[in-house]
C-alpha positions as semicolon CSV with decimal commas, in nm:
position;residue;x (nm);y (nm);z (nm)
1;M;-0,723;0,295;-0,834
2;S;-0,894;0,476;-0,553
3;V;-0,825;0,669;-0,234
4;I;-0,949;0,596;0,119
5;V;-1,054;0,912;0,305
6;T;-1,071;0,908;0,686
7;D;-1,037;1,170;0,959
8;A;-0,660;1,120;0,926
9;G;-0,659;1,214;0,556
10;F;-0,589;1,022;0,236
11;A;-0,444;0,672;0,197
12;P;-0,424;0,447;-0,107
13;A;-0,697;0,184;-0,120
14;P;-0,552;-0,160;-0,053
15;E;-0,601;-0,453;-0,288
16;R;-0,866;-0,683;-0,139
17;E;-1,136;-0,926;-0,237
18;V;-1,477;-0,764;-0,210
19;V;-1,790;-0,934;-0,344
20;G;-2,140;-0,814;-0,413
21;L;-2,430;-0,911;-0,190
22;A;-2,551;-1,180;-0,433
23;D;-2,208;-1,350;-0,425
24;L;-2,151;-1,335;-0,048
25;T;-2,069;-1,671;0,108
26;D;-1,781;-1,669;0,356
27;Q;-1,593;-1,359;0,242
28;A;-1,501;-1,088;0,492
29;A;-1,587;-0,791;0,268
30;V;-1,900;-0,701;0,074
31;D;-2,020;-0,420;-0,152
32;L;-2,380;-0,304;-0,124
33;T;-2,560;-0,103;-0,387
34;N;-2,773;0,190;-0,281
35;T;-3,082;-0,027;-0,337
36;D;-2,974;-0,333;-0,136
37;D;-3,158;-0,412;0,185
38;P;-2,906;-0,421;0,471
39;A;-3,128;-0,672;0,652
40;A;-2,992;-0,931;0,405
41;L;-2,662;-0,913;0,599
42;A;-2,817;-0,989;0,938
43;G;-2,658;-1,332;0,967
44;H;-2,319;-1,213;0,840
45;L;-2,242;-0,895;1,035
46;D;-2,029;-1,059;1,303
47;R;-1,777;-1,196;1,051
48;L;-1,765;-0,907;0,804
49;S;-1,467;-0,676;0,844
50;L;-1,560;-0,437;0,562
51;I;-1,883;-0,316;0,406
52;R;-1,872;-0,061;0,126
53;V;-2,197;0,110;0,031
54;A;-2,219;0,255;-0,320
55;F;-2,297;0,616;-0,392
56;P;-2,356;0,609;-0,769
57;A;-2,373;0,990;-0,764
58;F;-2,304;1,251;-0,498
59;N;-2,670;1,358;-0,505
60;D;-2,810;1,011;-0,429
61;G;-2,839;0,983;-0,052
62;R;-2,991;0,638;-0,008
63;A;-2,658;0,501;0,116
64;F;-2,679;0,731;0,420
65;T;-2,985;0,536;0,536
66;I;-2,819;0,202;0,468
67;A;-2,518;0,302;0,679
68;R;-2,736;0,410;0,969
69;R;-2,934;0,086;0,953
70;L;-2,617;-0,126;0,950
71;R;-2,489;0,048;1,264
72;E;-2,828;0,009;1,432
73;M;-2,817;-0,363;1,346
74;G;-2,490;-0,385;1,539
75;Y;-2,227;-0,382;1,264
76;R;-1,890;-0,283;1,419
77;G;-1,651;-0,335;1,127
78;Q;-1,521;-0,083;0,877
79;L;-1,797;0,092;0,683
80;L;-1,699;0,295;0,376
81;A;-1,896;0,508;0,133
82;L;-1,791;0,402;-0,217
83;G;-1,798;0,632;-0,515
84;P;-1,816;0,999;-0,599
85;V;-1,913;1,148;-0,263
86;I;-1,780;1,499;-0,214
87;A;-1,589;1,662;0,070
88;D;-1,896;1,865;0,169
89;Q;-2,072;1,536;0,253
90;Y;-1,798;1,405;0,479
91;A;-1,944;1,527;0,808
92;M;-2,280;1,367;0,730
93;L;-2,106;1,042;0,627
94;R;-1,937;1,027;0,966
95;R;-2,254;1,116;1,160
96;V;-2,457;0,829;1,013
97;G;-2,187;0,571;1,082
98;F;-1,944;0,561;0,792
99;D;-1,576;0,538;0,893
100;G;-1,474;0,715;0,574
101;A;-1,504;0,700;0,199
102;E;-1,336;0,528;-0,092
103;I;-1,330;0,779;-0,375
104;P;-1,194;0,765;-0,731
105;D;-0,847;0,910;-0,792
106;E;-0,998;1,172;-1,026
107;L;-1,219;1,306;-0,747
108;A;-0,926;1,309;-0,505
109;A;-0,736;1,523;-0,755
110;R;-1,026;1,771;-0,786
111;Q;-1,095;1,779;-0,412
112;P;-0,755;1,744;-0,247
113;E;-0,688;1,608;0,099
114;A;-0,696;1,953;0,261
115;Q;-1,063;1,993;0,170
116;W;-1,150;1,663;0,338
117;R;-0,929;1,724;0,644
118;F;-1,100;2,059;0,694
119;R;-1,420;1,862;0,759
120;A;-1,252;1,596;0,976
121;D;-1,347;1,780;1,296
122;W;-1,705;1,691;1,216
123;Q;-1,820;1,627;1,574
124;A;-1,752;1,980;1,692
125;H;-1,895;2,166;1,395
126;H;-2,256;2,079;1,346
127;Y;-2,558;2,286;1,431
128;Q;-2,677;2,060;1,713
129;A;-2,350;2,104;1,904
130;R;-2,372;2,481;1,862
131;L;-2,733;2,483;1,989
132;R;-2,641;2,278;2,296
133;A;-2,343;2,502;2,385
C-alpha cells in the first residue's frame, strides 16, 4: 500500500488501474519511468487524469524535469511523484508542477505527516520570494 501526500496532508492511495507508457491505449492513468520521454504522451494529455512519474531513489532528480515538461506541454490533470521522495523535496516537487507524491507506507512511517505539512506552505518559503520582498 502507499500514501498520497498533498498540501492537505496524508491520504491512503486509492485502488486504480495505472499502466506503463508502453501499454497505454485508452486508459486514464499512466506511470512514467524517470527515463521516459514525456513527448510520447503528446496525443494523450487531454484525456489523462493521472500521470505518476517514478523516482527510483530520492537522489535521482530526472523526474523533476519530466514534470516540468509535462506542465509546459499543457497537462492539467493530477501529476504525482511516485516512490521514495523525501519530505525535504516536497517544495521542489510542487514548484516544478507535481500536485503531490505517492510514497511507500514505510517512508510515511519514517517521515510522518507533520514533516510533510511543515513544507506545505512551499510558495511563501523559497529564496526567490524572500529576495523579492
